[in-house]
N, CA, C and O atoms as CSV, one atom per row, in Angstrom:
chain,resi,resn,atom,element,x,y,z
A,1,MET,N,N,-65.013,-120.418,212.858
A,1,MET,CA,C,-64.909,-119.096,212.248
A,1,MET,C,C,-63.505,-118.566,212.504
A,1,MET,O,O,-63.102,-118.312,213.639
A,2,GLN,N,N,-62.805,-118.414,211.443
A,2,GLN,CA,C,-61.377,-118.140,211.514
A,2,GLN,C,C,-61.010,-116.855,212.247
A,2,GLN,O,O,-60.028,-116.828,212.988
A,3,ARG,N,N,-61.764,-115.819,212.055
A,3,ARG,CA,C,-61.311,-114.516,212.559
A,3,ARG,C,C,-62.225,-113.887,213.602
A,3,ARG,O,O,-61.980,-112.759,214.031
A,4,LEU,N,N,-63.260,-114.582,214.012
A,4,LEU,CA,C,-64.235,-113.981,214.915
A,4,LEU,C,C,-63.592,-113.422,216.181
A,4,LEU,O,O,-63.834,-112.270,216.540
A,5,GLU,N,N,-62.786,-114.216,216.851
A,5,GLU,CA,C,-62.179,-113.754,218.097
A,5,GLU,C,C,-61.293,-112.530,217.871
A,5,GLU,O,O,-61.339,-111.573,218.643
A,6,GLU,N,N,-60.501,-112.566,216.828
A,6,GLU,CA,C,-59.606,-111.442,216.507
A,6,GLU,C,C,-60.393,-110.156,216.256
A,6,GLU,O,O,-60.061,-109.103,216.800
A,7,ILE,N,N,-61.423,-110.246,215.439
A,7,ILE,CA,C,-62.231,-109.058,215.115
A,7,ILE,C,C,-62.992,-108.581,216.346
A,7,ILE,O,O,-63.048,-107.382,216.619
A,8,ARG,N,N,-63.575,-109.512,217.084
A,8,ARG,CA,C,-64.335,-109.165,218.288
A,8,ARG,C,C,-63.465,-108.378,219.260
A,8,ARG,O,O,-63.882,-107.337,219.769
A,9,LYS,N,N,-62.272,-108.864,219.516
A,9,LYS,CA,C,-61.367,-108.189,220.449
A,9,LYS,C,C,-60.919,-106.836,219.915
A,9,LYS,O,O,-60.826,-105.867,220.669
A,10,ALA,N,N,-60.641,-106.769,218.615
A,10,ALA,CA,C,-60.212,-105.501,218.004
A,10,ALA,C,C,-61.299,-104.435,218.115
A,10,ALA,O,O,-61.001,-103.245,218.217
A,11,LYS,N,N,-62.554,-104.865,218.095
A,11,LYS,CA,C,-63.681,-103.927,218.200
A,11,LYS,C,C,-64.070,-103.649,219.645
A,11,LYS,O,O,-64.978,-102.860,219.904
A,12,GLY,N,N,-63.383,-104.296,220.592
A,12,GLY,CA,C,-63.620,-104.016,222.002
A,12,GLY,C,C,-64.800,-104.729,222.625
A,12,GLY,O,O,-65.335,-104.270,223.635
A,13,PHE,N,N,-65.215,-105.834,222.050
A,13,PHE,CA,C,-66.342,-106.601,222.578
A,13,PHE,C,C,-65.847,-107.804,223.365
A,13,PHE,O,O,-64.898,-108.475,222.958
A,14,SER,N,N,-66.490,-108.072,224.489
A,14,SER,CA,C,-66.272,-109.335,225.183
A,14,SER,C,C,-67.194,-110.371,224.546
A,14,SER,O,O,-68.090,-110.020,223.778
A,15,GLN,N,N,-66.979,-111.621,224.859
A,15,GLN,CA,C,-67.884,-112.653,224.351
A,15,GLN,C,C,-69.306,-112.400,224.846
A,15,GLN,O,O,-70.269,-112.577,224.099
A,16,VAL,N,N,-69.435,-111.989,226.093
A,16,VAL,CA,C,-70.755,-111.723,226.675
A,16,VAL,C,C,-71.442,-110.571,225.939
A,16,VAL,O,O,-72.627,-110.660,225.617
A,17,GLN,N,N,-70.712,-109.507,225.677
A,17,GLN,CA,C,-71.292,-108.351,224.988
A,17,GLN,C,C,-71.745,-108.714,223.575
A,17,GLN,O,O,-72.825,-108.314,223.140
A,18,LEU,N,N,-70.916,-109.474,222.865
A,18,LEU,CA,C,-71.300,-109.886,221.511
A,18,LEU,C,C,-72.514,-110.792,221.572
A,18,LEU,O,O,-73.442,-110.641,220.778
A,19,ALA,N,N,-72.519,-111.724,222.496
A,19,ALA,CA,C,-73.649,-112.639,222.638
A,19,ALA,C,C,-74.950,-111.873,222.889
A,19,ALA,O,O,-75.978,-112.170,222.281
A,20,GLN,N,N,-74.901,-110.905,223.772
A,20,GLN,CA,C,-76.093,-110.101,224.061
A,20,GLN,C,C,-76.547,-109.329,222.833
A,20,GLN,O,O,-77.745,-109.226,222.567
A,21,ALA,N,N,-75.598,-108.790,222.088
A,21,ALA,CA,C,-75.927,-107.981,220.906
A,21,ALA,C,C,-76.570,-108.804,219.800
A,21,ALA,O,O,-77.374,-108.284,219.026
A,22,ILE,N,N,-76.221,-110.090,219.719
A,22,ILE,CA,C,-76.789,-110.923,218.649
A,22,ILE,C,C,-77.880,-111.861,219.154
A,22,ILE,O,O,-78.438,-112.643,218.385
A,23,GLY,N,N,-78.180,-111.780,220.446
A,23,GLY,CA,C,-79.274,-112.560,221.000
A,23,GLY,C,C,-78.973,-114.033,221.214
A,23,GLY,O,O,-79.809,-114.895,220.939
A,24,THR,N,N,-77.769,-114.317,221.707
A,24,THR,CA,C,-77.386,-115.703,221.973
A,24,THR,C,C,-76.612,-115.762,223.284
A,24,THR,O,O,-76.575,-114.782,224.027
A,25,SER,N,N,-76.009,-116.879,223.565
A,25,SER,CA,C,-75.269,-117.042,224.815
A,25,SER,C,C,-73.765,-116.871,224.608
A,25,SER,O,O,-73.255,-117.013,223.497
A,26,GLN,N,N,-73.077,-116.568,225.690
A,26,GLN,CA,C,-71.619,-116.467,225.658
A,26,GLN,C,C,-71.027,-117.814,225.272
A,26,GLN,O,O,-70.030,-117.874,224.552
A,27,ALA,N,N,-71.637,-118.891,225.746
A,27,ALA,CA,C,-71.133,-120.232,225.427
A,27,ALA,C,C,-71.169,-120.490,223.926
A,27,ALA,O,O,-70.254,-121.107,223.382
A,28,PHE,N,N,-72.225,-120.020,223.246
A,28,PHE,CA,C,-72.327,-120.196,221.799
A,28,PHE,C,C,-71.239,-119.417,221.077
A,28,PHE,O,O,-70.629,-119.926,220.136
A,29,VAL,N,N,-70.991,-118.180,221.514
A,29,VAL,CA,C,-69.925,-117.375,220.911
A,29,VAL,C,C,-68.586,-118.083,221.094
A,29,VAL,O,O,-67.777,-118.136,220.168
A,30,CYS,N,N,-68.357,-118.616,222.269
A,30,CYS,CA,C,-67.118,-119.364,222.533
A,30,CYS,C,C,-67.000,-120.561,221.591
A,30,CYS,O,O,-65.928,-120.807,221.038
A,31,GLU,N,N,-68.068,-121.291,221.406
A,31,GLU,CA,C,-68.066,-122.450,220.511
A,31,GLU,C,C,-67.797,-122.032,219.062
A,31,GLU,O,O,-67.114,-122.745,218.326
A,32,LEU,N,N,-68.328,-120.890,218.656
A,32,LEU,CA,C,-68.056,-120.373,217.306
A,32,LEU,C,C,-66.570,-120.073,217.146
A,32,LEU,O,O,-65.951,-120.451,216.151
A,33,GLU,N,N,-66.014,-119.391,218.136
A,33,GLU,CA,C,-64.599,-119.012,218.071
A,33,GLU,C,C,-63.678,-120.225,218.060
A,33,GLU,O,O,-62.601,-120.184,217.465
A,34,ARG,N,N,-64.083,-121.272,218.695
A,34,ARG,CA,C,-63.270,-122.494,218.755
A,34,ARG,C,C,-63.521,-123.424,217.564
A,34,ARG,O,O,-62.850,-124.446,217.419
A,35,GLY,N,N,-64.481,-123.070,216.720
A,35,GLY,CA,C,-64.772,-123.890,215.552
A,35,GLY,C,C,-65.595,-125.127,215.856
A,35,GLY,O,O,-65.653,-126.050,215.043
A,36,ARG,N,N,-66.220,-125.157,216.999
A,36,ARG,CA,C,-67.025,-126.317,217.400
A,36,ARG,C,C,-68.469,-126.210,216.944
A,36,ARG,O,O,-69.182,-127.212,216.893
A,37,LYS,N,N,-68.905,-125.004,216.613
A,37,LYS,CA,C,-70.260,-124.758,216.120
A,37,LYS,C,C,-70.164,-123.920,214.861
A,37,LYS,O,O,-69.204,-123.176,214.659
A,38,SER,N,N,-71.170,-124.054,214.023
A,38,SER,CA,C,-71.263,-123.242,212.815
A,38,SER,C,C,-72.527,-122.394,212.910
A,38,SER,O,O,-73.605,-122.910,213.203
A,39,PRO,N,N,-72.394,-121.104,212.665
A,39,PRO,CA,C,-73.563,-120.225,212.767
A,39,PRO,C,C,-74.441,-120.316,211.524
A,39,PRO,O,O,-73.980,-120.683,210.443
A,40,SER,N,N,-75.702,-119.977,211.700
A,40,SER,CA,C,-76.599,-119.847,210.554
A,40,SER,C,C,-76.206,-118.585,209.785
A,40,SER,O,O,-75.452,-117.752,210.287
A,41,PHE,N,N,-76.717,-118.455,208.580
A,41,PHE,CA,C,-76.439,-117.259,207.787
A,41,PHE,C,C,-76.959,-116.020,208.507
A,41,PHE,O,O,-76.291,-114.986,208.524
A,42,ASP,N,N,-78.144,-116.118,209.101
A,42,ASP,CA,C,-78.714,-114.982,209.825
A,42,ASP,C,C,-77.806,-114.555,210.983
A,42,ASP,O,O,-77.613,-113.362,211.219
A,43,THR,N,N,-77.256,-115.525,211.694
A,43,THR,CA,C,-76.353,-115.219,212.798
A,43,THR,C,C,-75.071,-114.571,212.285
A,43,THR,O,O,-74.567,-113.621,212.885
A,44,LEU,N,N,-74.543,-115.086,211.172
A,44,LEU,CA,C,-73.361,-114.465,210.562
A,44,LEU,C,C,-73.624,-113.002,210.221
A,44,LEU,O,O,-72.792,-112.133,210.480
A,45,MET,N,N,-74.783,-112.745,209.643
A,45,MET,CA,C,-75.141,-111.372,209.277
A,45,MET,C,C,-75.212,-110.477,210.517
A,45,MET,O,O,-74.726,-109.346,210.492
A,46,LYS,N,N,-75.809,-110.970,211.587
A,46,LYS,CA,C,-75.903,-110.199,212.829
A,46,LYS,C,C,-74.516,-109.895,213.386
A,46,LYS,O,O,-74.231,-108.767,213.790
A,47,ILE,N,N,-73.666,-110.902,213.402
A,47,ILE,CA,C,-72.311,-110.714,213.930
A,47,ILE,C,C,-71.567,-109.660,213.112
A,47,ILE,O,O,-70.950,-108.754,213.672
A,48,ALA,N,N,-71.627,-109.781,211.799
A,48,ALA,CA,C,-70.941,-108.815,210.936
A,48,ALA,C,C,-71.469,-107.407,211.155
A,48,ALA,O,O,-70.699,-106.448,211.194
A,49,GLN,N,N,-72.781,-107.285,211.298
A,49,GLN,CA,C,-73.376,-105.963,211.512
A,49,GLN,C,C,-72.922,-105.372,212.849
A,49,GLN,O,O,-72.533,-104.206,212.914
A,50,VAL,N,N,-72.971,-106.169,213.902
A,50,VAL,CA,C,-72.576,-105.686,215.231
A,50,VAL,C,C,-71.097,-105.304,215.257
A,50,VAL,O,O,-70.727,-104.285,215.840
A,51,LEU,N,N,-70.256,-106.116,214.630
A,51,LEU,CA,C,-68.817,-105.858,214.654
A,51,LEU,C,C,-68.363,-104.875,213.576
A,51,LEU,O,O,-67.200,-104.472,213.556
A,52,GLY,N,N,-69.267,-104.491,212.688
A,52,GLY,CA,C,-68.916,-103.517,211.660
A,52,GLY,C,C,-67.899,-104.049,210.669
A,52,GLY,O,O,-66.966,-103.345,210.282
A,53,CYS,N,N,-68.086,-105.301,210.260
A,53,CYS,CA,C,-67.168,-105.899,209.295
A,53,CYS,C,C,-67.977,-106.601,208.205
A,53,CYS,O,O,-69.196,-106.733,208.304
A,54,THR,N,N,-67.286,-107.039,207.185
A,54,THR,CA,C,-67.961,-107.772,206.113
A,54,THR,C,C,-67.968,-109.259,206.445
A,54,THR,O,O,-67.213,-109.720,207.301
A,55,LEU,N,N,-68.823,-109.996,205.762
A,55,LEU,CA,C,-68.833,-111.444,205.925
A,55,LEU,C,C,-67.505,-112.038,205.490
A,55,LEU,O,O,-67.009,-112.972,206.120
A,56,ASP,N,N,-66.926,-111.513,204.427
A,56,ASP,CA,C,-65.621,-112.000,203.963
A,56,ASP,C,C,-64.564,-111.845,205.049
A,56,ASP,O,O,-63.780,-112.763,205.289
A,57,GLU,N,N,-64.538,-110.689,205.706
A,57,GLU,CA,C,-63.575,-110.473,206.789
A,57,GLU,C,C,-63.817,-111.457,207.930
A,57,GLU,O,O,-62.879,-112.014,208.501
A,58,LEU,N,N,-65.063,-111.653,208.240
A,58,LEU,CA,C,-65.432,-112.511,209.360
A,58,LEU,C,C,-65.009,-113.960,209.151
A,58,LEU,O,O,-64.579,-114.626,210.092
A,59,VAL,N,N,-65.129,-114.440,207.939
A,59,VAL,CA,C,-64.778,-115.840,207.676
A,59,VAL,C,C,-63.346,-115.999,207.168
A,59,VAL,O,O,-62.918,-117.106,206.838
A,60,GLY,N,N,-62.609,-114.892,207.108
A,60,GLY,CA,C,-61.198,-114.964,206.738
A,60,GLY,C,C,-60.950,-115.080,205.255
A,60,GLY,O,O,-59.891,-115.547,204.833
A,61,ARG,N,N,-61.894,-114.669,204.476
A,61,ARG,CA,C,-61.753,-114.712,203.025
A,61,ARG,C,C,-61.022,-113.463,202.573
A,61,ARG,O,O,-61.397,-112.354,202.954
A,62,SER,N,N,-59.995,-113.623,201.775
A,62,SER,CA,C,-59.178,-112.481,201.368
A,62,SER,C,C,-59.908,-111.618,200.352
A,62,SER,O,O,-60.806,-112.082,199.650
A,63,GLU,N,N,-59.505,-110.349,200.285
A,63,GLU,CA,C,-60.095,-109.424,199.321
A,63,GLU,C,C,-59.803,-109.864,197.896
A,63,GLU,O,O,-60.634,-109.684,197.005
A,64,GLN,N,N,-58.637,-110.434,197.680
A,64,GLN,CA,C,-58.255,-110.874,196.336
A,64,GLN,C,C,-59.201,-111.978,195.851
A,64,GLN,O,O,-59.656,-111.942,194.707
A,65,VAL,N,N,-59.496,-112.945,196.700
A,65,VAL,CA,C,-60.420,-114.012,196.331
A,65,VAL,C,C,-61.809,-113.445,196.101
A,65,VAL,O,O,-62.495,-113.845,195.161
A,66,ALA,N,N,-62.232,-112.514,196.951
A,66,ALA,CA,C,-63.555,-111.902,196.797
A,66,ALA,C,C,-63.666,-111.173,195.473
A,66,ALA,O,O,-64.704,-111.229,194.814
A,67,ALA,N,N,-62.599,-110.485,195.077
A,67,ALA,CA,C,-62.610,-109.754,193.813
A,67,ALA,C,C,-62.699,-110.711,192.623
A,67,ALA,O,O,-63.364,-110.399,191.635
A,68,VAL,N,N,-62.052,-111.849,192.702
A,68,VAL,CA,C,-62.089,-112.814,191.619
A,68,VAL,C,C,-63.473,-113.442,191.512
A,68,VAL,O,O,-63.993,-113.627,190.412
A,69,ASP,N,N,-64.068,-113.769,192.662
A,69,ASP,CA,C,-65.391,-114.376,192.682
A,69,ASP,C,C,-66.488,-113.394,192.319
A,69,ASP,O,O,-67.515,-113.784,191.764
A,70,GLY,N,N,-66.279,-112.113,192.631
A,70,GLY,CA,C,-67.336,-111.127,192.480
A,70,GLY,C,C,-67.339,-110.564,191.134
A,70,GLY,O,O,-68.170,-109.710,190.823
């Protein structure tokens, strides 16, 4: 996940805090940030909701691409 760590830190969450908020482990959040694991769609939705961002922002998809696709 391209931007998870950046967004998480900008919102003031530690890996532990985010993990607790989405019901997973700190190790899993670390693996997501390092690109070693891929989250389910449900997990992506939880992360976006907790961090107050869109799925596009979370996966690093630009607004311009989203506008063309949408």
